[in-house]
N, C-alpha and C positions, 0 to 999 in steps of 0.2 A: 807600213805603209807612209811614204814619205809625204807631207803635206809641201803644197807650195804656198811659199810664203807671198803674201798681198799683204804690202808695207801700208796701204791705205784703208786697210779694213777695221782698225781701232779707231778712226775720225768717222769712219761711213756707221759703225756699232753705234759710239757715242751720239750720233746725230738724229739718233732714232730712238730714246729711252721710254717712249710709251711702246715700244714692241721692244726692245731687249733691255729687260730690267737694271736698271745700275743700283747696286747695293741692298740685293735681294735679302739678305739676312734683317735690313728692316722691318722688312715686312712678314717677316717669321710669327704666323699664328693670325695675319690680318689681311690675305689674299683676297677673300671676299670682298675687302675696300678696295683692291686693285683693279679687281674686276666690274665693280660695282655692281654684284648681283651675288644671288646666295646658292648659286648652280655648281654643281657638283664639279669638282677638278679633276681633270687627266693630265697625267706627265709622261712624256717618251724621254728615257733615259738613254742618250745617244741618238739624239735626233738627226745627225747628220746635215743635207742638204736641204729637209725641212718639207722632205714630197708629202710623207704620209701626215705628221700632225698639222700642217697647211690644210690639207684635204679632208681631214675630219673636222676641224674646224670650221671647214665652209658645210660640212653634210651637216653638221649637227651643234647649230647655234644654240640650243639649250644648253650644251657642255660649255665649261671653259678649258682650252688645252695651254698646256707649256710644253716646248721643246728645251731641252738639256744637254748641252753640249760645251766643253773648255776652250775649245782650241778659236783663234780669231777666223782663221782661214777657213774653216768649215763654217762656224755660225754664221759668218756673213753671207754664207749664199741660202742659206735658212732665209735670215732677214730678206734679201733679196727676191725671195719665194713667194714671202709674208707679205711682201709689198708688192708683187705683179699679180697676186690673189684680190687685192681691194683692201675693201675695211674689212674688216676681222677683230673686231672688239674683244673677241671670246678668245684669243690668241697671244699669249706672250711667249719669249725665250729668255734663257736662262744662260748665261755663260758662267758657266761653274762646274765646279769636276763632280760627277753624279757618286762620288763614295763619300762625300760631305754632306749627302741631303740634308742630314738632321739640323743644319747649320742654318737653312733654311725653311722647315719644315715643322711643322709639329704636329703631335697626332691630330688625327681625322681635319689632316689640311687636304688630305690630295681622297680622293675614291678610287682610283686604279690607276699601274705602273704600265706602262707597254717597254717593252725590251724586244726590239727590231733589229734581226742579223747584227748582234753584240760580236763583238772579239772572241773568237771560241778560245782563244789561249791553250793550245792543244798539248802543249807540254804538262806532265801530271805537277811538276814541281809549281804551276803557275795558275794551280786548277782556284785560289783563292781569288785569284782577279777575275774570274768566271760571272759575269751581271748574276748570274742565279744559283750562286753559290750562298749557302748557308749563312755567312756572313752579311751580303747583300740580302738576303732574304728577312733578317733581323732588323736591317736598316729601313726595309719598305713595311714592313710591319709597325714599326713605330712612329710613320707619319702616314696612314693608311687609317680609313675609320674602319670599327668593327665588322668582320667579314669583306676585306676590300679584295679589289683583286688584282693577278698579275698576269698581262696576254701577252705573248713570247713569240716571235716568229724567227726564221732561221734557215736556211738551207745546210748545215753542217748538221750531218745524224748523229755523229757524236758529241756535240753540244747539245745537241736537242736529248738524246739518250740521260748527258749527265742532269739536264735541266731537271726532268721526269723524277729522275732519282731523287735527287736535290730536293726537288718540293715536294714530294710524298716524304722522304724523311722528316723533312721537316714538321710533316701534317695535314699539310693543305691537301684540300679536296681539288682533284684534277676533273676540272666540269667540261671541258673539252678538248679531245685529243687528236690530230688528223697528222696522219705521214704521207697526206698529198693534197694539199690546201689545194690547188692550181685541179684536181680532179672534178671536184665537187665544190669551188668555188659558192660561197656566200655573197648575195647581191653586193652588203654594204662592206666587202672587202676594198678597203684602201690600198695601194701597193705603195710600197716605198721604190726608190731608185735601185736599190741590190734585190729587189724581189722582181723586178723588171727583167733586172738583165739576166737573174739566173735561171728565172723562168723560161724567159725567151730561146735558152739553151738546151731548156729540156730538161732541167733539174728538178729534183721535187722540192716545193717548199714544207716545213714542216712548221706545224702549228698549234697551243695548247694557250688554253685558259684556266688557270688557276687561283683558288681562293682560302683565304688565311681565315679558319675557324676561332672564331672567339668563344672561350671558354666562361660558359656563367659560372657567377659566384654561387658555390653550395651555400 
């Protein structure tokens, strides 16, 4: 996907440091101080235009949310979405590479990871780039609380099947699996922009909830 250049984006982002957190590595292990509460933190890796993470923050004020996106031209739309939603002290954004989460979070910083409509990287030689690959699962486990969860949505059947196998092989517990989420849509489902687009075309939306199993010391 070609990203449209927005030369004004960098200055706009810099003008809102209370939402797009500058120097996030300085807050590693101290995110509760940023949010000024002890509520659990849920992050969305690849937040896009931010419709999902903003909707979740509005619906669940007792949970802290953070949208993670790399490109100025994309995260600026998430920032606009957050500003339009009004005052949401439980919502922050990070302009960082999701492959480097360990630079910004330490063990127990995060309670849940959301992966929504990630790039499927369909070629076999690119499978390590998929956000549900074993290497990324290790990364998520390193920043999550014990028994932390990964929630995943996609319209791509191949990526969904890969993710099921990857998480199962890793030893995660598959708590919920849906091959057509909108056939029996949960009341608390917050749709992403892509979800609205694909579901309107009649494409099934696949969803799973998985949990890391913490091994108890003998």
